[in-house]
Each structure stands twice: as structure tokens, then as C-alpha cells.
KEMARLUM-9836 format. One record per residue (C-alpha): residue number from 1; x, y, z. Coordinates in Angstrom, 2 decimals, always signed. Layout:
<rs>
    k        u        v        w
  NUM        X        Y        Z
...
</rs>
This chain:
<rs>
    k        u        v        w
    1   -11.30   +34.85   +22.28
    2    -8.23   +32.73   +22.92
    3    -5.81   +31.99   +20.12
    4    -5.44   +28.32   +19.15
    5    -3.82   +26.30   +16.41
    6    -5.64   +23.74   +14.27
    7    -4.69   +21.18   +11.64
    8    -6.17   +22.22    +8.30
    9    -4.40   +19.82    +5.93
   10    -2.41   +16.58    +5.97
   11    -0.03   +14.99    +3.48
   12    +2.42   +12.11    +3.20
   13    +5.00   +10.58    +0.90
   14    +6.52    +7.12    +0.50
   15    +9.44    +6.06    -1.68
   16    +8.56    +3.99    -4.75
   17   +10.69    +1.03    -3.69
   18    +8.60    -1.32    -1.54
   19   +10.25    -4.27    +0.20
   20    +8.10    -7.10    +1.49
   21    +9.20    -9.39    +4.30
   22   +10.15   -11.93    +1.62
   23   +12.47    -9.32    +0.10
   24   +14.07    -8.69    +3.49
   25   +14.47   -12.43    +4.14
   26   +16.29   -12.78    +0.82
   27   +18.50    -9.79    +1.66
   28   +19.45   -11.33    +4.99
   29   +20.06   -14.74    +3.41
   30   +22.70   -13.14    +1.18
   31   +24.51   -12.26    +4.41
   32   +24.14   -15.75    +5.86
   33   +21.34   -14.74    +8.27
   34   +18.03   -16.53    +8.75
   35   +14.60   -14.97    +9.17
   36   +11.05   -15.51    +7.91
   37    +7.89   -13.64    +7.10
   38    +6.12   -15.44    +9.97
   39    +8.81   -14.41   +12.48
   40    +8.66   -10.75   +11.45
   41    +4.85   -10.54   +11.39
   42    +4.38   -12.35   +14.71
   43    +6.81   -10.12   +16.60
   44    +6.21    -6.78   +14.91
   45    +3.09    -6.81   +12.72
   46    +5.21    -5.52    +9.80
   47    +4.66    -6.97    +6.32
   48    +6.41    -4.38    +4.15
   49    +8.33    -1.10    +4.22
   50    +9.65    +1.46    +1.72
   51   +13.29    +2.41    +1.07
   52   +14.50    +5.49    -0.79
   53   +16.57    +5.33    -3.96
   54   +20.14    +6.61    -4.05
   55   +20.27   +10.39    -3.96
   56   +16.85   +10.86    -2.33
   57   +16.98   +12.81    +0.94
   58   +14.61   +13.48    +3.83
   59   +13.87   +16.92    +2.36
   60   +12.75   +15.33    -0.93
   61   +10.19   +13.16    +0.86
   62    +9.22   +16.13    +3.02
   63    +8.61   +18.25    -0.07
   64    +6.09   +15.76    -1.46
   65    +4.30   +15.50    +1.88
   66    +4.18   +19.29    +2.33
   67    +2.80   +19.99    -1.14
   68    +0.09   +17.41    -0.52
   69    -0.76   +18.94    +2.86
   70    -0.87   +22.47    +1.43
   71    -3.21   +21.33    -1.32
   72    -5.49   +19.70    +1.26
   73    -5.51   +22.92    +3.30
   74    -6.15   +25.11    +0.24
   75    -2.97   +27.07    +0.92
   76    +0.10   +28.15    -1.04
   77    +3.75   +28.00    -0.04
   78    +3.76   +31.77    +0.49
   79    +1.12   +31.39    +3.21
   80    +3.61   +29.53    +5.44
   81    +5.77   +31.47    +7.91
   82    +7.17   +28.55    +9.88
   83    +8.68   +25.19    +8.84
   84    +9.63   +22.62   +11.47
   85   +11.08   +19.27   +10.40
   86   +11.37   +16.38   +12.82
   87   +14.12   +14.04   +11.64
   88   +16.97   +11.88   +12.86
   89   +18.30   +11.41    +9.33
   90   +18.94   +14.97    +8.10
   91   +20.20   +15.83    +4.63
   92   +23.50   +17.08    +6.04
   93   +25.16   +18.12    +9.29
   94   +24.01   +21.69    +8.64
   95   +22.09   +23.66    +7.59
   96   +18.88   +22.16    +8.89
   97   +16.74   +19.95    +6.70
   98   +13.96   +22.47    +7.34
   99   +15.85   +25.29    +5.60
  100   +16.64   +23.00    +2.66
  101   +12.99   +21.99    +2.49
  102   +11.88   +25.62    +2.67
  103   +14.02   +26.39    -0.39
  104   +12.66   +23.39    -2.29
  105    +9.13   +24.54    -1.47
  106    +9.95   +27.98    -2.84
  107   +11.35   +26.50    -6.05
  108    +8.24   +24.34    -6.46
  109    +5.99   +27.36    -5.93
  110    +7.91   +29.51    -8.37
  111    +7.70   +26.75   -10.98
  112    +3.91   +27.15   -10.72
  113    +4.11   +30.94   -10.97
  114    +3.51   +31.42    -7.24
  115    +5.61   +33.29    -4.64
  116    +7.89   +31.31    -2.36
  117    +8.34   +31.03    +1.39
  118   +11.77   +32.55    +2.08
  119   +12.07   +34.60    +5.28
  120    +9.95   +32.60    +7.71
  121   +11.56   +30.63   +10.51
  122   +12.75   +27.10    +9.68
  123   +14.49   +24.61   +11.95
  124   +14.79   +20.92   +12.80
  125   +13.68   +19.03   +15.90
  126   +15.58   +15.89   +16.90
  127   +13.59   +13.65   +19.23
  128   +13.75   +10.48   +17.07
  129   +10.37    +8.68   +17.00
  130    +8.76   +11.33   +19.24
  131    +9.99   +14.05   +16.90
  132    +6.67   +14.88   +15.27
  133    +4.98   +15.19   +18.69
  134    +7.75   +17.53   +19.83
  135    +7.57   +19.55   +16.60
  136    +3.79   +19.87   +16.77
  137    +4.04   +21.00   +20.40
  138    +6.59   +23.70   +19.50
  139    +4.58   +24.89   +16.50
  140    +1.41   +25.07   +18.59
  141    +3.21   +27.16   +21.22
  142    +4.62   +29.57   +18.62
  143    +1.23   +30.03   +17.01
  144    -0.54   +30.53   +20.35
  145    +1.92   +33.28   +21.30
  146    +1.55   +35.04   +17.95
  147    +5.09   +34.29   +16.77
  148    +3.74   +32.36   +13.78
  149    +0.51   +32.31   +11.83
  150    +0.75   +29.21    +9.69
  151    +3.21   +26.31    +9.95
  152    +4.25   +23.23    +8.08
  153    +5.07   +20.57   +10.66
  154    +6.90   +17.66    +9.06
  155    +8.28   +14.26   +10.00
  156   +10.72   +12.95    +7.37
  157   +13.11   +10.02    +7.64
  158   +15.48    +7.92    +5.53
  159   +16.23    +5.32    +8.18
  160   +17.38    +2.78    +5.59
  161   +20.67    +4.71    +5.52
  162   +21.49    +3.96    +9.18
  163   +20.38    +0.32    +9.40
  164   +22.77    -2.55   +10.10
  165   +21.80    -5.24    +7.60
  166   +23.89    -7.75    +9.56
  167   +21.49    -7.33   +12.50
  168   +18.29    -9.18   +11.62
  169   +16.51    -7.98   +14.77
  170   +16.58    -4.31   +13.75
  171   +16.96    -3.97    +9.98
  172   +13.51    -5.51    +9.31
  173   +11.77    -2.96   +11.52
  174   +12.36    +0.37    +9.84
  175   +11.34    +2.16    +6.66
  176   +11.54    +5.55    +4.97
  177    +8.78    +8.11    +4.51
  178    +7.42   +11.52    +5.37
  179    +4.25   +13.08    +6.70
  180    +3.22   +16.69    +7.14
  181    +0.42   +18.85    +8.49
  182    -0.54   +22.47    +7.95
  183    -1.08   +24.03   +11.38
  184    -2.91   +27.38   +11.37
  185    -3.86   +30.00   +13.92
  186    -7.56   +30.16   +14.72
  187    -9.84   +31.65   +17.32
  188   -12.83   +29.83   +18.68
  189   -15.01   +29.61   +21.74
  190   -16.10   +26.40   +23.39
  191   -15.23   +22.97   +22.06
  192   -14.16   +23.94   +18.55
  193   -11.39   +22.42   +16.40
  194    -7.77   +22.81   +17.38
  195    -4.91   +21.49   +19.48
  196    -6.48   +20.83   +22.88
  197    -3.37   +19.90   +24.89
  198    +0.23   +18.71   +24.53
  199    +2.63   +16.77   +26.76
  200    +6.33   +16.01   +26.16
  201    +9.07   +14.36   +28.25
  202   +12.60   +12.96   +28.10
  203   +14.97   +10.90   +30.25
  204   +18.53   +10.64   +29.01
  205   +19.49    +7.75   +31.28
  206   +17.95    +5.40   +28.69
  207   +20.23    +6.56   +25.86
  208   +21.97    +3.20   +25.47
  209   +18.89    +1.07   +24.68
  210   +18.18    +2.82   +21.37
  211   +20.82    +4.92   +19.64
  212   +23.19    +5.46   +16.74
  213   +26.46    +5.87   +18.67
  214   +28.53    +7.58   +16.01
  215   +29.61   +11.09   +15.07
  216   +31.83   +12.89   +12.55
  217   +35.21   +14.35   +13.46
  218   +38.06   +15.43   +11.22
  219   +36.35   +14.00    +8.18
  220   +35.99   +10.55    +9.72
  221   +33.20    +8.66   +11.46
  222   +33.88    +8.12   +15.15
  223   +32.00    +5.28   +16.84
  224   +29.32    +3.24   +15.08
  225   +27.03    +5.10   +12.62
  226   +24.42    +2.30   +12.55
  227   +21.33    +1.83   +14.69
  228   +21.57    -0.20   +17.90
  229   +18.55    -1.31   +19.93
  230   +17.71    -3.44   +22.96
  231   +14.24    -4.46   +21.83
  232   +13.03    -5.93   +25.13
  233   +14.12    -2.88   +27.12
  234   +12.45    -0.55   +24.62
  235    +9.20    -2.53   +24.76
  236    +9.02    -2.48   +28.56
  237    +9.67    +1.25   +28.73
  238    +7.45    +2.23   +25.82
  239    +4.12    +0.84   +26.97
  240    +4.40    +2.45   +30.40
  241    +5.37    +5.93   +29.27
  242    +2.79    +5.94   +26.46
  243    +0.00    +5.17   +28.92
  244    +1.27    +7.88   +31.25
  245    +1.50   +10.64   +28.67
  246    -1.90    +9.73   +27.22
  247    -3.56   +10.09   +30.60
  248    -1.70   +13.33   +31.29
  249    -2.69   +15.02   +28.04
  250    -6.31   +13.95   +28.48
  251    -6.33   +15.40   +31.99
  252    -4.85   +18.68   +30.72
  253    -7.70   +18.95   +28.22
  254   -10.37   +17.91   +30.69
  255   -11.13   +14.81   +28.65
  256   -11.30   +11.06   +29.25
  257   -10.49    +8.00   +27.17
  258   -14.16    +7.81   +26.20
  259   -13.86   +11.20   +24.45
  260   -11.18    +9.92   +22.03
  261   -12.44    +8.91   +18.59
  262    -9.06    +7.77   +17.27
  263    -5.68    +6.86   +18.71
  264    -2.79    +7.53   +16.29
  265    +0.29    +6.04   +17.97
  266    +3.86    +5.90   +16.75
  267    +3.96    +2.92   +14.42
  268    +6.82    +1.00   +16.00
  269    +5.47    -2.44   +16.77
  270    +1.92    -3.81   +16.79
  271    +2.49    -5.33   +20.23
  272    +3.36    -1.96   +21.76
  273    +0.29    -0.44   +20.11
  274    -1.96    -3.22   +21.35
  275    -0.52    -2.97   +24.85
  276    -1.10    +0.79   +24.97
  277    -4.67    +0.44   +23.69
  278    -5.40    -2.19   +26.35
  279    -4.15    +0.04   +29.14
  280    -6.32    +2.90   +27.85
  281    -9.29    +0.53   +27.46
  282    -9.56    +1.41   +23.78
  283   -10.57    -1.22   +21.16
  284    -8.13    -1.75   +18.31
  285   -10.78    -0.63   +15.82
  286   -10.23    +2.88   +17.19
  287    -6.46    +2.65   +16.65
  288    -4.96    +3.77   +13.33
  289    -2.54    +1.06   +12.17
  290    -0.13    +1.46    +9.24
  291    +2.91    -0.33   +10.67
  292    +2.04    -3.40    +8.59
  293    +2.55    -1.42    +5.36
  294    +5.22    +1.12    +6.31
  295    +7.25    -0.37    +9.15
  296    +8.69    +2.03   +11.71
  297    +9.34    +5.34    +9.94
  298   +10.42    +7.08   +13.16
  299    +9.39   +10.77   +13.21
  300    +7.37   +10.29   +10.02
  301    +5.16    +7.51   +11.36
  302    +2.50    +9.56   +13.16
  303    +1.86   +12.14   +10.40
  304    +1.98    +9.33    +7.82
  305    -0.65    +7.36    +9.73
  306    -2.72   +10.50   +10.32
  307    -2.78   +11.37    +6.63
  308    -3.70    +7.85    +5.58
  309    -6.56    +7.77    +8.08
  310    -7.84   +11.19    +6.95
  311    -7.73   +10.26    +3.27
  312    -9.37    +6.88    +3.98
  313   -12.29    +8.67    +5.62
  314   -11.59    +7.21    +9.07
  315   -10.65   +10.48   +10.76
  316   -13.20   +13.16    +9.95
  317   -13.84   +16.79   +10.95
  318   -15.02   +16.98   +14.53
  319   -13.21   +13.83   +15.63
  320   -10.98   +13.95   +18.70
  321    -7.61   +12.39   +17.94
  322    -4.91   +11.35   +20.40
  323    -1.41   +11.16   +18.89
  324    +1.47    +9.78   +20.94
  325    +5.04    +8.68   +20.39
  326    +8.10    +7.30   +22.13
  327   +11.65    +7.20   +20.82
  328   +15.37    +7.15   +21.48
  329   +16.64    +9.56   +24.07
  330   +14.43    +8.40   +25.64
  331   +11.74   +10.85   +24.58
  332    +7.98   +10.54   +24.68
  333    +4.88   +12.68   +24.46
  334    +1.36   +13.16   +23.15
  335    -0.89   +15.72   +21.48
  336    -4.70   +15.80   +21.68
  337    -6.46   +17.53   +18.80
  338    -9.97   +18.08   +17.57
  339   -10.01   +17.92   +13.80
</rs>
């Protein structure tokens, strides 16, 4: 029988600090900028988002999400031989957030009298809002080839640290959070559970429409370390590429739109999600939506939404789920799984 990978547990984490649109409007007013709850909701669908406290890093949120996912899968930290973290807001320049997270997982396990996870591969993936799709694709490939047996695939972001709060068009969009899945090797015949197909792409000519154009050199920041976005250009590009990758991944799996029980898109903007659903002829009641509560959490948004839908009883074993994302780079892609 062929070797596959399947999702056996999901988890997520959100910072305690929740900011409503009213909170954001007040924050902008302090800077002499005008906005309103109605303006934000109408254009984005966002009503609130979460921001981390000082000193909290992407690996801290990732740790909470991973422990929750491991518990759901009935696994221990020692069972994991691969950790992949998708993030654009790493704890530090290096080492990777994944290695830091691996160590924190080991410490948490040892505190419970369990063995840790040191020795397995751990690395980051940087594809911005498509990061979790990229990371899941890589983990699936490593498991299928026998290079890994059991992986934690994580999306973790602290985007509040790179927002320009003098730009009212972008700072209201993003939030912090993390999501994780346990991905395990399995063998099955026929239409059993597992990752059915993956599809990832990139086109660097679109770099300028969504980026953080800064870097570190000689102990100083060169360029601008805050997020810049051309919202209209992003919208036009996003809907088209999301439709394309969805159709491609379905074709790879020999499936059609009618076979999809749930669409879990990147939670960027309700209008992009609605536009994609329309093109795929999918009703919105088959689309998992958390953007209203979490905002755009970049690489964390898809695993966050997946976990919330699983725990709410929407996504159930046997359901076919289409996950897709698009982000700065530009990057985009999709993964089709049977739960």
C-alpha cells in the first residue's frame, strides 16, 4: 500500500488581549486618524483581533497550539520527529523559530515527566500568508518519502509587531495567533483519510504590493520595517490565483467542487473569501469563516480556522477539506485533505 500523511490532531492559540474595532478606532484617533467600525466591517468583515503582550513571541503561541494539537491526536512530544513553523515574524534572525519551539516543547514534556523531542528536524518556512500551505506540503512530501514519521506543522505570527499604526488601511487588518496540526504517516487503500493533493506557486514580480521592505545590517534597520500593502492590487490578484490553485489541486486528486465538504481559506478579507467561493460555486455556509474574530493572522489563519471548525463540530472525520492561501511574495497554494 502507498504511504500517505493524515491530520490526526489540531490546535490553536490566541493572545489574551482582544481589540475590537472600537478599540482600534480609539487607537487611530490618538494619532489624529479617522476610522469607524462600519468602515472596517464593510470592507473587511473584521470585528476584532488579538495582540500579544510584551515579551510574547511566535514560539510561545506555537507552543500552546502544538500542545493542544498533540493532546487531540493522543500523542506526546517524543512522538514527533519533524517540526515545521510557517512564520513571517520569527523570534529572532536565527536560529529558526522551529528549533526554539522544539526546545520549548521538550521543556514542557519534561515538566510532565515525559521525554522531549530533541534530535528531529526543525526548520521555518517563509511564505507569508501561504506559509501554512507551503509547510503542510513540505511535511507531506517528507512523510511520503519516509524521511519523517510524525510532524507538527505550525503557523505562528505576531504581526502586531510589524504594523504601521499611522496607516489606517493596514493596521486594522491583522492580528496575532497560532495554529498547528499533527501530521502522521499512514497507509490506506482506496478513498481513506489523508492528504489527497497539494499545489504551491510563487511569482516574485508582485513583491512590491505586499511587503515589509526592511532588513538589519550592522546593528541598524535598513529600509522600512513596517508592513506596506496595495490593497486593491492584492485583491485583484488574490481571487484569481485562489480559484486557479483550487481547481488545480482538485484535478490532481481526481475530485470536483461538489466533492468538497468545507473550504478553509486564508482569512484575509471576507470579500476575497466570498469572491473565491462564488468562482468555485460553493455556498458560504460551506466556507469556514473566522476573520471576523481573529483578523488576518497570516500563516496562522488557516490552521486557526481549521482547529476552530473541528472543535465546533463543523469539520468531522470523513469530510473532504480544501485549504488555500495567498500571501506576499506573491505566493499561493492549496491542500486537499480527507479528515
